C-alpha positions in Angstrom: -43.6 -19.3 59.8 -40.7 -17.0 61.0 -37.3 -16.5 59.4 -34.5 -14.1 60.3 -31.8 -12.6 58.1 -28.8 -10.5 59.3 -28.0 -7.2 57.6 -26.8 -3.7 58.5 -27.7 -0.1 58.8 -25.2 2.8 58.4 -24.9 5.2 61.3 -22.5 7.9 60.2 -19.6 5.9 58.8 -20.1 2.8 60.9 -22.3 -0.2 60.3 -24.6 -1.6 62.9 -26.1 -5.0 63.1 -29.8 -5.3 62.1 -32.0 -8.4 62.3 -34.6 -8.6 59.4 -37.4 -10.7 61.0 -40.1 -11.8 58.6 -43.3 -13.7 59.7 -45.6 -15.2 57.1 -48.9 -16.2 58.6 -52.5 -16.9 57.8 -54.7 -13.9 57.3 -55.7 -11.2 54.9 -53.0 -10.5 52.3 -50.9 -7.6 53.6 -47.3 -6.6 53.9 -46.3 -4.5 57.0 -42.8 -3.2 57.7 -41.9 -1.9 61.2 -38.7 -0.9 63.0 -38.3 2.9 62.4 -37.9 2.7 58.6 -37.4 5.9 56.6 -39.2 6.4 53.2 -36.6 4.4 51.2 -36.9 1.5 53.6 -40.8 1.5 53.6 -40.7 1.5 49.8 -38.7 -1.7 49.9 -42.0 -3.6 50.2 -42.9 -2.8 46.6 -39.3 -3.6 45.4 -39.3 -6.9 47.2 -42.7 -7.9 45.9 -41.8 -7.2 42.3 -38.3 -8.7 42.6 -39.6 -12.0 44.1 -42.2 -12.4 41.4 -39.9 -11.5 38.5 -37.1 -13.7 39.7 -39.3 -16.7 39.4 -40.3 -17.2 43.0 -43.8 -17.1 44.4 -44.9 -14.1 46.4 -47.0 -15.4 49.3 -50.5 -13.9 49.4 -50.7 -14.0 53.2 -50.3 -11.8 56.2 -46.6 -10.7 56.1 -44.9 -8.8 58.9 -41.3 -7.6 58.5 -39.5 -6.1 61.5 -36.1 -4.5 61.5 -34.5 -4.8 64.9 -33.4 -3.1 67.1 -36.7 -1.2 66.9 -35.3 2.0 68.5 -32.6 2.5 65.8 -33.7 4.5 62.8 -33.1 2.7 59.5 -32.3 4.5 56.3 -31.5 3.5 52.7 -32.4 0.7 50.3 -29.7 -1.7 51.6 -32.2 -3.9 53.5 -34.0 -5.2 50.4 -31.9 -8.3 49.9 -32.2 -9.4 53.6 -36.0 -8.8 53.7 -36.5 -10.8 50.5 -34.3 -13.7 51.7 -36.1 -13.9 55.0 -39.5 -13.8 53.2 -38.5 -16.6 50.9 -37.2 -18.6 53.9 -40.4 -17.9 55.9 -42.5 -19.1 53.0 -40.5 -22.3 52.5 -38.9 -21.4 49.2 -35.3 -21.0 50.6 -33.2 -22.8 53.2 -33.3 -21.0 56.5 -29.9 -22.5 57.5 -28.1 -20.3 54.9 -29.4 -17.2 56.7 -27.6 -18.2 59.8 -24.2 -18.4 58.0 -24.3 -15.4 55.6 -25.2 -11.8 56.2 -26.8 -9.9 53.3 -26.8 -6.4 52.0 -28.1 -5.1 48.7 -30.8 -3.1 46.9 -33.2 -5.0 44.7 -34.3 -4.0 41.2 -37.8 -4.8 40.1 -36.4 -7.5 37.8 -34.7 -9.2 40.7 -31.2 -7.8 40.0 -29.1 -6.9 43.1 -27.6 -3.4 43.1 -24.7 -2.0 45.1 -25.2 0.0 48.3 -22.9 2.5 50.1 -20.8 1.5 53.1 -20.1 -2.1 52.2 -16.5 -2.0 53.7 -17.9 -1.0 57.1 -20.5 -3.7 56.8 -17.9 -6.4 56.0 -15.8 -5.3 59.1 -18.9 -5.5 61.3 -19.8 -8.9 59.9 -16.4 -10.2 60.7 -16.4 -8.8 64.2 -19.8 -10.6 64.8 -18.4 -13.9 63.7 -20.2 -14.3 60.4 -19.1 -17.0 58.1 -19.6 -14.8 55.0 -21.2 -11.8 53.5 -23.4 -11.8 50.3 -23.5 -8.5 48.5 -24.0 -7.1 44.9 -21.2 -8.1 42.5 -20.1 -4.5 42.2 -19.6 -4.2 46.0 -17.8 -7.5 46.3 -14.2 -6.3 45.6 -14.6 -3.6 48.3 -15.9 -6.1 50.9 -13.1 -8.5 50.0 -10.6 -6.0 51.4 -11.6 -7.4 54.9 -9.5 -10.4 55.6 -11.0 -13.6 57.2 -14.4 -13.2 55.6 -16.0 -15.1 52.7 -17.5 -12.5 50.3 -20.1 -13.9 47.9 -20.9 -11.7 44.9 -24.6 -11.9 43.8 -26.1 -10.6 40.6 -29.7 -11.6 41.0 -32.1 -12.8 43.7 -32.3 -16.2 42.0 -28.7 -16.9 43.0 -29.8 -17.2 46.6 -30.6 -20.8 45.9 -27.1 -21.5 44.7 -25.8 -19.7 47.8 -27.8 -22.0 50.0 -26.6 -25.1 48.1 -22.9 -24.0 48.4 -22.6 -23.5 44.7 -21.1 -20.0 44.8 -17.4 -19.5 45.4 -16.2 -16.6 47.6 -14.3 -13.7 46.1 -10.7 -13.6 47.3 -9.2 -10.2 48.1 -5.6 -9.5 47.6 -3.0 -7.1 48.9 -2.9 -3.9 46.9 0.5 -2.4 45.8 1.5 0.7 47.9 1.4 2.9 44.8 -2.4 2.5 44.7 -2.7 3.9 48.3 -1.5 7.5 48.0 -0.1 10.2 45.8 1.2 9.3 42.5 2.4 10.6 39.1 -1.2 11.4 38.1 -1.3 14.4 40.6 -0.9 17.9 39.2 2.7 19.0 39.5 4.0 21.7 41.8 6.4 22.8 39.1 3.4 24.5 37.4 3.5 27.1 40.2 5.9 29.8 39.1 6.9 33.1 40.5 5.7 32.3 44.1 8.7 30.9 46.1 7.1 32.0 49.4 3.8 30.2 48.5 5.7 27.0 47.4 7.5 27.0 50.8 4.3 27.4 52.7 2.8 24.5 50.8 5.8 22.3 51.8 5.5 23.3 55.4 1.8 22.7 55.5 2.2 19.3 53.9 5.1 18.3 56.2 3.4 19.1 59.4 -0.3 18.8 58.5 -0.8 22.5 59.1 -3.8 24.5 58.0 -3.1 27.3 55.5 -4.9 30.4 54.4 -3.7 32.2 51.2 -4.9 35.8 50.6 -4.3 37.5 47.3 -5.8 38.9 44.1 -7.2 36.8 41.3 -4.4 35.3 39.1 -1.9 35.1 41.9 -1.9 31.3 41.8 -4.0 30.5 45.0 -6.2 27.8 43.5 -3.4 26.3 41.5 -1.2 26.0 44.6 -4.0 24.5 46.7 -4.7 21.8 44.1 -1.0 20.8 44.3 -1.1 20.1 48.0 -2.5 16.5 47.9 0.4 15.4 45.7 2.9 16.5 48.4 1.4 14.3 51.1 3.0 11.0 51.8 1.2 7.8 50.8 -1.3 6.2 53.2 -0.3 3.1 55.1 -2.7 0.2 54.5 -4.6 0.7 57.8 -5.2 4.4 57.0 -6.1 3.6 53.4 -8.7 1.1 54.7 -10.1 3.8 57.0 -10.3 6.4 54.2 -11.9 3.8 51.9 -14.5 3.0 54.5 -15.4 6.6 54.9 -15.5 7.2 51.2 -17.8 4.2 50.7 -20.2 5.3 53.5 -20.3 8.8 52.0 -21.3 7.3 48.6 -18.2 7.9 46.6 -16.1 4.7 46.8 -12.8 4.2 44.8 -12.8 2.1 41.7 -13.2 -1.7 42.2 -10.0 -3.4 43.4 -8.4 -0.2 44.7 -8.0 1.4 48.0 -8.7 5.1 48.3 -5.9 7.6 48.3 -5.8 10.8 50.3 -9.1 12.7 49.6 -9.3 16.2 48.2 -12.7 17.9 48.9 -13.5 21.3 47.5 -17.1 22.2 48.5 -18.8 25.2 46.9 -19.2 28.3 49.1 -23.0 27.9 49.2 -22.7 24.7 51.3 -24.6 24.7 54.6 -23.1 24.1 58.0 -24.6 20.6 58.1 -23.2 19.8 54.7 -19.8 21.0 55.8 -19.4 19.3 59.2 -22.3 16.8 59.2 -25.9 16.7 60.4 -29.4 16.1 59.2 -31.9 13.5 60.2 -30.7 10.8 60.4 -27.2 12.4 60.9 -24.9 12.0 58.0 -21.1 12.9 57.6 -20.2 16.2 56.1 -17.3 17.3 53.9 -14.8 17.5 56.8 -15.3 13.7 57.4 -15.1 13.0 53.7 -11.7 14.9 53.8 -10.4 12.7 56.7 -6.6 12.2 56.3 -6.7 14.4 53.2 -7.2 18.0 52.2 -10.3 20.2 52.6 -10.0 23.2 50.1 -12.3 26.2 50.7 -12.0 28.5 47.7 -13.3 32.1 48.1 -13.3 31.7 51.9 -15.1 35.0 52.6 -18.1 33.9 50.5 -18.9 31.0 52.8 -21.7 31.7 55.4 -20.6 32.8 58.8 -22.4 29.8 60.4 -20.6 27.3 58.1 -17.1 28.8 58.9 -17.8 28.9 62.6 -18.8 25.2 62.6 -15.2 24.4 61.6 -13.7 25.6 64.9 -14.3 22.4 66.8 -13.2 20.0 64.0 -10.0 21.9 63.4 -9.1 21.8 67.1 -10.2 18.3 68.0 -10.1 16.3 64.8 -13.6 14.9 65.3 -17.2 16.0 64.9 -19.8 15.2 67.6 -23.4 15.3 66.4 -26.0 15.1 69.2 -29.7 14.4 68.6 -32.4 13.5 71.1 -31.3 10.2 72.6 -28.5 9.7 70.1 -24.8 10.8 69.9 -22.7 10.3 66.8 -18.9 10.9 66.7 -17.2 11.2 63.3 -13.5 11.4 62.5 -12.2 14.5 60.6 -8.4 14.9 60.8 -7.9 16.9 57.6 -5.5 19.6 56.4 -7.5 22.8 55.8 -6.3 25.0 52.9 -8.2 28.1 52.0 -8.0 30.9 49.5 -9.5 34.4 49.8 -9.4 37.7 48.0 -8.2 40.7 50.1 -11.3 42.7 49.5 -14.7 42.3 47.7 -13.4 43.4 44.3 -10.4 41.1 44.7 -7.6 43.6 43.9 -6.7 44.8 47.4 -6.7 48.3 48.8 -3.0 48.7 47.9 -4.0 48.4 44.2 -5.0 51.5 42.2 -7.7 49.4 40.6 -9.5 48.9 44.0 -12.6 51.0 44.6 -13.9 49.2 47.7 -15.1 51.5 50.5 -13.2 51.0 53.7 -16.3 49.8 55.6 -17.0 47.2 52.9 -13.5 45.8 53.3 -13.9 45.6 57.0 -17.1 43.7 56.7 -15.5 41.4 54.1 -12.6 40.6 56.4 -14.9 40.2 59.4 -16.5 37.1 57.9 -13.4 35.2 59.1 -13.8 35.6 62.9 -10.8 36.0 65.1 -11.5 32.7 66.8 -11.4 30.8 63.5 -8.4 32.7 62.2 -6.5 31.9 65.4 -6.9 28.2 64.6 -5.2 28.5 61.1 -1.5 27.8 61.4 -0.2 29.6 58.3 -1.6 32.8 56.8 0.2 34.0 53.7 -0.6 37.0 51.5 0.6 36.8 47.9 0.7 39.3 45.0 0.4 38.7 41.3 3.8 37.4 40.0 5.7 39.6 37.6 6.2 38.7 33.9 9.9 38.0 34.6 9.0 35.6 37.5 6.5 33.8 35.3 9.1 33.4 32.6 11.7 32.0 35.0 12.7 28.3 35.1 10.4 25.8 36.7 10.8 25.2 40.4 11.1 21.8 42.1 8.7 19.1 41.1 6.1 17.5 43.3 8.2 14.3 43.6 11.2 16.2 44.8 9.4 18.2 47.5 7.4 15.1 48.5 10.7 13.3 49.4 11.4 16.0 52.0 7.8 15.9 53.3 7.9 12.2 53.7 11.2 12.3 55.6 9.8 15.0 57.9 6.7 13.0 58.5 8.8 10.0 59.4 10.6 12.0 62.1 7.3 13.2 63.5 5.9 9.6 63.7 9.0 8.5 65.5 8.4 11.2 68.0 4.5 11.2 68.3 3.4 7.7 67.1 2.0 6.3 63.8 -0.1 8.6 61.7 0.6 11.6 64.0 2.1 14.9 62.8 3.1 18.2 64.4 -0.3 20.0 63.8 -2.0 17.5 66.0 0.4 17.8 69.0 -1.2 18.3 72.4 0.2 21.2 74.6 2.2 18.7 76.6 3.7 17.1 73.5 4.4 20.6 72.1 6.4 21.5 75.2 8.4 18.2 75.1 9.1 18.3 71.3 9.8 22.0 70.9 13.2 22.6 72.5 14.3 26.1 71.6 17.8 27.5 71.4 18.3 30.7 73.5 18.1 33.0 70.5 14.9 31.4 69.4 13.3 31.8 72.8 14.2 35.5 72.8 12.8 36.0 69.3 9.5 34.3 70.2 9.2 36.3 73.4 9.8 39.6 71.6 7.3 38.7 68.8 4.6 37.6 71.2 3.6 41.1 72.3 4.4 42.7 69.0 2.2 40.4 66.9 -0.5 40.1 69.6 -0.3 36.3 69.7 -2.9 34.5 71.8 -2.0 31.4 73.9 -3.2 29.2 71.0 -1.3 31.3 68.4 1.9 31.0 70.5 1.6 27.2 70.5 0.8 27.1 66.8 3.9 29.1 66.0 5.9 26.6 68.0 4.4 23.7 66.1 5.2 25.3 62.7 8.7 26.0 63.9 9.1 22.4 64.8 8.0 21.4 61.3 10.5 23.8 59.8 13.2 22.2 61.9 12.1 18.7 60.9 12.4 19.7 57.2 15.9 21.0 58.1 16.7 17.7 59.9 17.6 19.4 63.2 16.5 18.4 66.7 16.5 21.8 68.3 14.6 24.8 67.0 16.8 27.8 66.1 15.9 31.4 65.7 15.8 31.1 61.9 13.1 28.3 62.3 11.0 30.5 64.6 11.5 33.5 62.3 10.2 31.6 59.3 7.2 30.3 61.3 6.4 33.9 62.4 6.7 35.2 58.8 4.1 32.7 57.7 1.6 34.0 60.2 1.3 37.5 58.8 -0.7 39.1 56.1 2.1 40.9 54.4 2.4 40.2 50.7 5.3 37.9 49.7 6.9 37.0 46.4 
C-alpha cells in the first residue's frame, strides 16, 4: 500500500516542497530510503523504526520503500522524520491517509516518539500557505514561529502518538498574534552610546553610518574604543517593520538561531572570529548553506581585527558589499541569498597595534606594508567611511557623557524616513544606484568645486567618488536639508581618510 505525506527541505534560507512517498509491500523485511538523502536523512530509518515502536504503533516487518521527491534535489537534515513516519503509518493502515492530504508535516523524531524542533520552520510555513495547505503540524517548540504566518492552521505536536488525534480533528490550531513594535527592533537593552567617551569624531561616524547604512572601518591602537563603538551601532538603527522582521526571523531560523518563542527577530549583530573561512563568511559548502553575511541581513556584520582575516575571506566580501546578495553556483544548481548588511570593521594600524607614529612601535616598515596590504584596494574602495582614531586623553575620558543611544537614534530614524520617501521602503543611501545617486545628490556650486578639487588630490576612483556623494547625502539628511552644501561634502571627505581624529 502507498501513502504520501508532504514536507519540506531547506535550500539556503528558502523551503522547497518535498513528497515523502512510502510503499509497504510483501517481501523480505527491509527499509530503503531514496531521493538523494544525506547522512542525517538516511539515519532517519533507524529513528523512525524506534519511534514507531516506542510510541505504541506496530512497525511493519515487510518490504518498505521511502522516496523523497523530487529525486534530483538533495535532501539534508532530520526534518523529514515526522513525514516519513506518518506516511509509513498510513501505508500500513494504522493512520488515516486523508489527514496527510490536509496537513503538511515537519519535525525530527526522538527514539521515544517525541517530536523535536527543526530549523527553518517559518520558511516552511510560508511555503505551505503558498501551496494551499490547510495546516502545518510541527514540534510544539516550533509552533509559535510557524504561527507568525497568517492564514495557516499550525498544529503543535509533542509525540508521534498525537497523529491519531490530528487525524480525528482533536487538536486545536495555535493562533498567532501581532507582536508589539518594541519587540521588532532596537530597545533599551542595547549597550548605550553614552559609554563611548573622548571620541567625538568616532561618535559622529557611527551616526552617519547608521543613518545611511554605510560601511565603516575604524583604525586605531588598542584601547581607543573601536570594539566598544562597533557594539553600539545596532542600537542606533531604526526598528524593523513587520515585513522586514519576518524576513530576518526567517533567515535566523534557517541558520539555526531563531529568536525566543513568541518574538520576531530584531536587527542581527554578527561578529565572526577572524579564523572563519570564506565559505563560512559568505556561504557555501555541499549542500550550500548561508554564511555570516546572510545571517547579518538588515543588521550589522562586525569584523574585529580585520587584518587578521584571511585574504580569501576578505576578498569574498567584495560582491556582497556591492550587490547586497550572494550567488552560490554548483553543478546544476544556483542559489541566491540576501545579504544587505552594514559592515563595521576595526583594525590596528600595524602588527604591534601601536602605530608607527608611536614611540612604542618597533614594527619594521616592510612588516607594516604587508599588514596593510591584507586589505586590498578593491575592498577598501567599497568601504564608505574610513576613520583613524587615537587613544583618548585622561581629560577626555573624565569629560561628561555624550548623547545617549536613544537621542542619536531619533536623528537616525528621521534621516532614514527621508531616504525611504526618496528611494522606497527599506532603502537607504548606501544602496543607491548610480542613477539614483545623480538624481538625489544635488550639489551647491561650492560643494561641486570642493569635490572636484578633492577628486585628484585624494585619488578617488569612480566608485569612491560616488560613495563620497552618498555619504554627503546622508550628512545632509541628518541636517534636514535638500541640497548638499560644501560643509556636507567636506565632512564626507574627512571620513574617508586615515588621519587620526579626536
